[in-house]
Phi, psi and omega in degrees: 000141180262134178245144180267124176253124179255134175239118183291163177293153180299320182296329177290317179296321179296326176055226181264015184298334182280348181236032176092002179267210183234168174286158171262151177241134181254129178244134178219163177210161177226143177117354178275162179237135182300333182264323185250357180076222184239354182299131179078010182240156172287138182233123179252128183239152175216154181225135177235129184207165174254154178212144176260124179280173181302327181274013178076004175287136177264136179228161173259138178236137175238133179233146176231148178198168180237164176110183188262353181279157175290163179304314183294335182257006178272138177303126181306333178292341180264007182247131175250128184235140177235142181253137181230155176293151178277088178204160184302320181298335180294335179300317179292322178295319178296314180301313180296319180295313180294319178301318179295316179296322179295313178301315179299315183297313183281348177271352180288000000 
């Protein structure tokens, strides 16, 4: 089965951070059904966000995890995170990385 992974535009992720606001965080999942929801199904989740490092460098982070809990309530040991440069080309890299993790998860 093919799952759709969405990666938001950079300007959406940047949000209001350039004018004193905050970054936006994107949450997505695969494995739900429009009619029955997610109960009794395997659920693959992903999060895409920006973060400023100690040296003020901005990076994009993508995290994947499974289960029914929110990202914030998931045990950090169950979350896999990859860091990418903050540039347009990273969106395609993030999409490919999450797609691969999704394929691996659903093939188990």
